[in-house]
C-alpha atoms as one frame of an Amber mdcrd trajectory, in Angstrom:
protein
  94.163 110.467 150.095  95.837 111.967 147.029  94.287 112.563 143.607  96.462
 110.776 141.074  97.269 113.102 138.195  98.307 111.588 134.884 101.973 112.369
 134.272 101.347 112.014 130.529  99.047 115.026 130.772 102.061 117.171 131.686
 104.437 118.897 129.334 108.027 118.752 130.526 107.676 122.373 131.646 104.514
 121.510 133.610 106.242 118.554 135.249 109.244 120.680 136.243 106.841 123.163
 137.841 104.861 120.441 139.636 108.011 118.814 140.991 109.341 122.192 142.116
 106.161 122.805 144.108 106.954 119.589 145.972 110.612 120.349 146.549 111.979
 118.067 143.817 114.857 119.350 141.685 114.000 120.186 138.031 116.276 117.648
 136.313 114.180 114.811 137.715 111.461 115.703 135.203 113.685 114.671 132.295
 114.601 111.425 134.033 110.947 110.550 134.651 109.887 111.324 131.086 112.760
 109.337 129.585 111.742 106.304 131.633 108.187 106.633 130.339 108.758 107.511
 126.690 112.196 106.044 125.909 111.976 102.836 127.924 108.219 102.300 127.983
 107.934 102.039 131.765 104.482 102.227 133.386 105.475 102.095 137.064 107.490
 104.597 139.077 108.910 101.695 141.076 110.871 100.648 137.970 112.686 103.993
 137.720 115.830 102.741 139.382 117.886 105.944 139.151 115.360 107.680 141.407
 115.556 107.258 145.176 113.084 104.876 146.815 111.533 107.785 148.701 110.970
 109.741 145.481 109.551 106.696 143.716 107.128 106.174 146.593 106.206 109.871
 146.615 105.492 109.870 142.879 103.478 106.638 143.070 101.226 108.185 145.711
 100.449 111.280 143.646 100.890 110.524 139.933  99.708 107.863 137.517 101.168
 106.721 134.190  98.228 106.099 131.895  97.867 103.702 128.995  95.020 102.929
 126.610  93.267  99.584 126.502  93.507  97.939 123.098  90.083  96.376 122.698
  90.544  94.995 119.200  93.130  94.786 116.425  92.026  94.032 112.856  94.562
  93.180 110.179  93.938  93.941 106.515  95.016  91.724 103.652  97.474  94.508
 102.719  99.107  94.397 106.170  97.438  97.469 107.674  96.289  97.153 111.267
  93.334  98.985 112.779  93.450  99.455 116.560  90.261 100.015 118.528  91.122
 101.764 121.806  88.747 101.955 124.761  88.931 105.223 126.698  88.419 105.651
 130.426  84.834 106.916 129.968  83.860 103.956 127.782  84.135 105.804 124.484
  86.294 104.442 121.670  88.717 105.727 119.076  90.560 104.090 116.189  94.144
 104.364 114.937  95.570 102.782 111.803  99.063 101.373 111.372 100.052 101.553
 107.715 102.884  99.482 106.223 105.418 101.392 104.130 108.654 100.147 102.532
 110.997  99.603 105.484 108.853 101.305 108.129 105.375 101.971 109.522 103.201
 105.086 109.523 100.613 105.536 112.275  97.413 107.493 111.638  96.055 108.790
 114.949  92.827 110.421 116.119  92.395 113.744 117.892  88.688 113.598 118.830
  85.969 111.071 119.562  83.880 111.538 116.446  84.102 114.755 114.428  82.044
 117.933 114.205  83.091 119.085 110.733  80.188 117.368 108.948  82.046 116.638
 105.701  79.503 114.869 103.517  81.845 112.169 102.193  83.415 111.153 105.518
  82.084 108.300 107.639  83.986 109.469 110.735  81.750 112.515 111.118  78.407
 110.751 110.678  77.854 110.539 114.438  78.996 114.103 115.145  81.488 115.187
 117.779  81.372 113.394 121.114  84.363 115.030 122.809  87.949 116.155 122.419
  90.772 113.830 123.339  93.096 114.742 126.180  96.809 115.118 125.352  97.570
 111.805 127.073  94.907 110.018 125.005  96.543 111.258 121.812 100.061 110.334
 122.918  98.922 106.955 124.235  97.791 105.883 120.773 101.436 106.115 119.721
 102.664 104.433 122.904 100.118 101.621 122.634 100.907 100.784 119.021 104.644
 101.085 119.561 104.417  98.670 122.496 102.544  96.244 120.249 105.263  96.211
 117.577 108.006  93.632 117.524 110.412  96.372 116.451 109.234  99.693 117.950
 111.908 101.627 116.035 110.170 100.692 112.763 107.393 103.168 113.608 108.804
 106.366 112.120 105.920 108.514 110.865 102.875 109.984 112.624  99.921 111.518
 110.795  97.022 113.313 112.484  94.517 112.063 109.910  92.296 109.800 112.004
  89.014 110.654 113.704  88.400 114.336 114.359  89.657 117.745 113.253  93.029
 118.269 114.956  92.865 122.072 114.942  89.450 121.996 116.657  91.228 120.389
 119.634  94.128 122.763 119.367  95.703 122.938 122.819  95.629 119.169 123.355
  97.036 118.462 119.892  99.867 120.974 120.262 100.775 119.534 123.656 100.717
 116.022 122.196 102.924 117.106 119.272 105.457 118.512 121.722 105.548 115.196
 123.563 105.724 113.183 120.325 108.654 115.236 119.001 110.377 116.161 122.286
 113.875 114.978 123.202 112.539 113.631 126.482 109.342 112.510 124.762 108.869
 110.057 121.915 111.611 111.676 119.791 109.894 111.604 116.414 111.426 113.966
 113.883 109.155 116.935 113.150 109.751 116.158 109.465 107.869 112.906 110.038
 104.818 114.342 111.806 101.960 115.581 109.615  98.772 117.311 110.702  95.746
 117.417 108.400  93.068 120.075 108.696  89.787 120.837 106.950  90.789 124.502
 107.078  90.412 126.270 110.453  92.222 129.378 109.248  93.043 131.110 112.570
  94.489 127.887 113.947  96.641 127.333 110.844  98.283 130.659 111.678  98.716
 129.626 115.325 100.127 126.234 114.378 102.884 127.769 112.295 104.014 129.764
 115.318 103.618 127.136 118.053 105.097 123.875 116.706 106.974 122.548 113.699
 105.012 119.912 111.767 104.105 119.186 108.161 100.801 120.743 107.148  98.207
 118.907 105.078  95.006 120.636 103.954  91.932 118.612 103.071  90.740 120.706
 100.135  88.585 118.358  98.007  87.233 121.015  95.639  88.536 123.770  93.398
  85.551 126.129  93.724  83.629 127.385  96.723  80.204 126.202  95.603  81.338
 122.585  95.427  83.318 122.823  98.646  80.334 124.412 100.416  78.325 121.314
  99.549  81.029 118.845 100.560  82.518 120.627 103.580  80.333 123.005 105.635
  83.438 124.628 107.140  83.892 126.354 103.780  80.896 128.551 104.594  83.104
 130.132 107.281  86.585 129.744 105.813  86.573 129.871 102.024  89.171 128.377
  99.711  90.743 131.819  99.250  91.046 132.312 103.014  92.611 128.879 103.462
  95.148 129.417 100.686  96.041 132.806 102.127  96.776 131.123 105.473  98.874
 128.537 103.639 100.953 131.322 102.089 101.600 132.663 105.592 102.542 129.254
 106.983 106.308 129.103 107.700 107.815 126.420 105.464 111.376 125.217 106.001
 113.411 124.831 102.846 112.499 121.816 100.709 109.202 121.271 102.484 105.825
 121.584 100.825 102.225 121.844 101.941 100.237 118.740 101.084  96.781 119.273
  99.631  94.510 116.266  99.988  91.860 115.943  97.309  89.237 113.202  97.574
  88.096 112.411  94.033  84.332 111.795  93.854  82.681 110.703  90.626  80.599
 113.434  89.003  81.320 115.909  91.808  84.917 117.167  91.609  86.788 114.854
  89.234  86.769 116.527  85.803  89.762 117.948  83.895  88.150 121.376  84.389
  88.312 120.836  88.161  91.965 119.857  87.810  92.808 122.935  85.729  91.132
 125.171  88.292  93.009 123.447  91.128  96.326 123.933  89.355  95.692 127.673
  89.028  94.610 127.998  92.672  97.774 126.397  94.030 100.236 128.040  91.636
 101.866 130.460  94.135 102.429 127.708  96.718 105.042 125.002  97.249 102.408
 122.313  96.991 102.180 118.560  96.718  98.807 117.065  95.864  97.538 113.801
  97.289  94.738 112.455  95.100  92.511 110.083  97.070  89.926 108.141  95.044
  86.805 108.044  97.210  86.632 105.010  99.485  83.061 103.787  99.325  81.200
 102.512 102.375  77.717 101.249 103.042  75.056 103.940 102.866  77.046 106.603
 101.015  75.616 108.432  98.019  79.061 109.059  96.524  81.017 106.902  94.088
  84.651 106.347  93.257  85.597 107.708  89.807  86.596 105.381  86.993  90.328
 104.771  86.712  90.512 106.764  83.484  89.062 109.856  85.145  91.537 109.529
  88.034  94.506 109.296  85.670  93.234 112.176  83.527  92.932 114.376  86.623
  96.477 113.496  87.662  97.815 114.215  84.153  96.436 117.758  84.149  98.243
 118.479  87.423 101.448 116.828  86.212 101.312 118.906  83.030 101.277 121.963
  85.305 104.463 120.622  86.981 102.876 119.596  90.275 103.775 116.446  92.152
 100.389 114.718  92.204 100.318 111.272  93.793  97.361 108.916  93.600  96.966
 107.471  97.068  95.491 104.023  96.954  94.325 103.894 100.558  95.164 100.769
 102.473  92.922  98.871 104.850  89.680  99.239 102.881  88.634  95.677 103.661
  88.564  96.479 107.400  87.131 100.028 107.059  90.524 101.511 107.852  90.952
 103.559 104.670  90.866 107.351 104.515  87.442 108.641 105.662  86.230 105.260
 106.915  87.189 105.363 110.615  84.240 105.233 112.917  84.756 103.553 116.267
  81.841 101.862 117.993  80.602 104.191 120.737  78.765 103.278 123.897  75.270
 104.657 124.388
């Protein structure tokens, strides 16, 4: 009786090593992974360029996992929110966002979140557990399989449930599969990871994989950020920006700074002026996100005039500052609203 290991939990290097331990030549690893990630196959018996004996051997020892899509909700703006059921009965959510000519998929890295950001619904229930690499990758596989034209899914953002850098090893392994030639083949220019600011892991990330970095900043002074984001008590704004200056940026790329605008908290022209000065040494793009209200929150979305005034200050300082009107608000799929139903 063999224990079936999940082949999607392997990197290509791991799979080569595992096959070698069982007397299988290394190039078979690439063949297996291409069947899984390029052709969407879920059974070794369908891998017709492998011998029948090898297919039988693999079937006895390995499994090819997939996530169960429990529910799909469609917003009036075309966004789709996927509720995935995990093998232990927990749930996560991913959001498919329509863009001109393509789709962007927002994926989760944890069940729940332990960061405790005051404005974010996803963290209200705390952290339940980290996702395994296969559970991260399978969000992409599951949504791609659900699309009429899988090639229209071109962008991946780690901006769903959880703090990606708090689940570092699994996220890095998933990124390698998502961008690998024998994996899902997404361009690294089209994969973005958002963090609340785990400084040591920002340094590691720049060395280990190539992705776009987004920093959820949300304040221009430490006192305000301490109140909104408890992580700032450990890693201050100055420490985060120092890590951003160390982050290796290819030419023409920028670091995205996400700034949730909350009425009466961080939305004044003075806040904008201070933000402009903070970011001045960096190649920065600023994503302004008017707060997405949800039931039970104490925070409010600013008036449109305040949002535009904030943007104008940044534009006057020659920053690219984009107001992101989050999609999927009518199905609680907008930024900060993801919170999958969890079993007791």
